[in-house]
Steps between C-alpha positions, in 0.01 A plus 500: 500500500644665189650287223871490430448707186301768681758528773764531233318789341464670836869451574610653169271801548613560852867500427461703181360777725747433782810523273380752246772761459708359778749218556372387844180494690428799730537453879447724806797687641525273808554199273858614431565461875346154498737412213796632709389268777489213259834594353660488843374138539630407157840658565532318835479163312647570158739792549307710232183703541284391204445286193682741272822492704474121542487452126788746437710315752423162358607601139801714612787449255281377214525692167144423400191339657163384376223593742130399499236693696173318577181697536699821466216749425671822384842347584599766753682250717710377205559841327525728806642249749718236334619648170677811642696288751613260229591788271719635785673161502566519132267205452290489181136409565276298269161544662176311427186594701181287492152628588144449396456872435613588148442873533705540809783284353503729199534797738794317662655439158490865420666585832771231442573641161560843653750342742662296228421173673487186285136417572255238384132527608308172503124505548394169649291333767776394733279212629561326168851618429763273344860611541814388315739283696799679664416828329541758777766606752244676719123467532313746724140529615429811707160482671353298214494133604189559712311584174568156355285188523733225370790555735624143487526520120662848512760399758586197294550717189715744691728216610516372145586845358774585741861445389709282734631797697177700462284643770134568553429795726156603623318721753137389552194464717443148625178575688195289527331470163310811398718721723290377790665506844576181688276472806784570743607805295146632484472471875810714558400758238154534644640545854713784379218650291274526806743738670589719206344851483228543239714701256722193436198287398406680184515283190639730232450293189251214548165686469544786249530746781667499847294267721525426872518133585424410860603130443804410303383329177644153419422517130554246221658697217509205266128505436527739210868496399807285558616676812657230723304245301725208609742674733506214751679290230785744426756379764420123463540525117834680524636262762388202281656603173802725595784501753451765771801725541362780711162547661384798703144505649355830602190720554269281704252785569648827370352477149157518653547844655730674255394395152300706249177452701606642836859621444394846383351558846849525647727803509836395652585865584233470770623342825203269550512377146870429526453323835225276355719417201793410729280288722344302220828436315671395816214272587509371142871408535428318826222293349724397203807423711296286743300328224175601679359639174568407137669750269288700255814601301822316430828541306624187336798398290508158337749305293445238233409149620658222293 
């Protein structure tokens, strides 16, 4: 088992490469369709399709807002997603983004300067972060909470740092720790895996070259980095320290077939590929709506708890 410090070094190195020269991590083409599927679920509950629109609606009518991004990486979600919507509402943005990766935050600062966004990069280990009371109108964490260990502490700090009418909005991955699948999820995924043609079972990024996998791997990704290091604690920590406003569970199995490992195997212009995608996403919705399987993704909005 690697030490905390070694995992931290690996995490920094991994994301320096992932975000170098870009504002977001790369994803296969099919992932855009998965995000549409997720957006449909979010819209059905909240009336908007994503975190960006949710934030914009919450601050509608304000002349200026202070926003904090947690674990923002290259800050694409804040600069590409939130800032333009607020600019269109004539709302001035004061944006602070926190991440452990100083080089990538500097890259984000340069991009923010080009866009004339009031931007403050803060290099810090969020597990030990201390935030000022009632400092922010909005705090966001887009697919970052699952990289943190001290979620109870962080959720408490978020609650402290929100202004009375503030909002915390997140999209994240509340899987079993290490991005492992729950037993019941793994059973379903394996059953589908057995009937898929060989060409859909090629791991495109896990082995240095495309590799056929006859059995779906249930891998612990937290052994070397902080991937889903304490993801089981995300939802309990948020519910303990904040007031739930909106919660949308989704993607009980879809991530496992359409992410960066196996998603590149699909071409939705091909009838069979499209049919498999439709089958899996419909089945995914059924498992979420019936509660048979736990979500591996969720949208959440939370208010300040007094």
